[in-house]
C-alpha positions in Angstrom: -63.9 156.3 87.6 -64.1 159.5 89.7 -61.0 161.5 90.6 -61.4 160.9 94.3 -61.5 157.2 93.8 -58.2 157.2 91.9 -56.5 159.4 94.4 -57.4 157.0 97.2 -55.9 154.2 95.3 -52.7 156.1 94.7 -52.5 156.9 98.4 -53.1 153.3 99.3 -50.4 152.1 96.9 -48.0 154.7 98.2 -48.6 153.7 101.8 -50.1 157.0 102.7 -53.7 155.9 103.4 -53.6 157.0 107.1 -54.8 153.7 108.3 -52.8 151.1 110.3 -52.3 147.6 108.8 -54.9 145.0 109.7 -52.5 142.8 111.7 -49.2 143.2 113.4 -48.4 146.4 115.3 -51.9 147.7 116.0 -53.0 144.4 117.5 -49.9 144.0 119.6 -50.2 147.5 120.9 -53.9 146.8 121.9 -53.0 143.7 123.9 -50.0 145.4 125.6 -52.0 148.4 126.7 -55.2 146.7 127.8 -53.8 143.7 129.8 -54.2 143.9 133.5 -52.6 141.7 136.1 -49.1 140.4 136.9 -46.5 141.2 134.2 -44.0 138.3 133.8 -41.4 138.3 131.0 -40.9 135.3 128.7 -37.5 134.4 130.2 -39.0 134.3 133.7 -41.8 132.1 132.5 -39.5 129.6 130.9 -37.3 129.5 134.0 -40.2 129.0 136.4 -41.8 126.2 134.3 -38.4 124.4 134.0 -38.1 124.6 137.8 -41.6 123.2 138.2 -40.8 120.3 135.8 -37.6 119.5 137.7 -39.4 119.5 141.0 -42.1 117.1 139.7 -39.4 114.8 138.3 -37.5 114.9 141.7 -40.7 114.1 143.5 -41.4 111.1 141.3 -37.8 109.9 142.0 -38.4 110.1 145.8 -36.1 112.9 146.6 -38.6 114.5 149.0 -39.6 111.3 150.8 -37.5 112.3 153.9 -40.1 115.1 154.5 -42.9 112.7 155.0 -41.2 110.0 157.1 -41.5 110.2 160.8 -38.4 109.7 162.9 
């Protein structure tokens, strides 16, 4: 084996290869930087979907019937 091949292997084993890992941080950074559009956090998403679910349940129970009845 050549000397350059063994030095590459030693760097790789020592974690000094100069390359980012295949998954994880590099992929997350790519999606965070390249996404365009509305930025909504995870908590806001959960709260809004829970509110939508509650409104649908309320509509099925007839809570909003007074809006559609004529006086």
